[in-house]
N, C-alpha and C positions, 0 to 999 in steps of 0.2 A: 607886882609889877602897876606901874599906875595907866588910868585911863586917858584912850588916847583924846584925842579931843575934839572929833565928831564923840561918841560920845558925855563927855560933858557937854554939850551943845544941846544933846537927847533930854538929859536930865537938868536942864536949865529951862526949854522949851514943856516937860512934864509939868513943876513943880509951878511955871506961869501961869497955865491954863491951869491951874487949880487956884488961885493967887498967893502961893505958899509960897513961906521964906526957902528957900532948900534945905536946910537941916529938919522944919518940920514935916516938910516930901517925904526926904528918907522917914524921918522917925516913923510916921506913918502909916509908910505902905511897903516899907521892907522884909518885915516879917510873916508878910503875904505874898509875895516877891520872891523874898532868896532863903525867907524860911528863919531869918535872925535878925535881930535890933540890932540897927546902925544908925547914929546921928550924924557923916560926913561923905565924902565922895572919898574921902580919903582910905576909908573901912572898906570902900567893895575892892573885890577884884575885879580883873577884865572879865573874868568869865561870869562875872555872878552879875557884871553888867550886860553885858548878853542878855543870856540869862530874860534877867529884870524887863530889855528895851524891846527883847520879842515880849516879852506876856504882856506887857503896857500893850506893844501892836495888835496881838492877836482879841486883847477886851475892846479896843477901837472898832475893829470891824463887826463884831455885834455879839 
């Protein structure tokens, strides 16, 4: 299943906050967030995206 529009926007924001291209961001942080390495958004499931977004949010809280 493909990611929804909001998930895609969140990943765009997360990568831009670190001044990284989307592919670089995904490759660099995928292992940490979903326990496997990916290079493009199409490789993510909707559930994995939700998990990643939740982890990123919790990290942002400190």
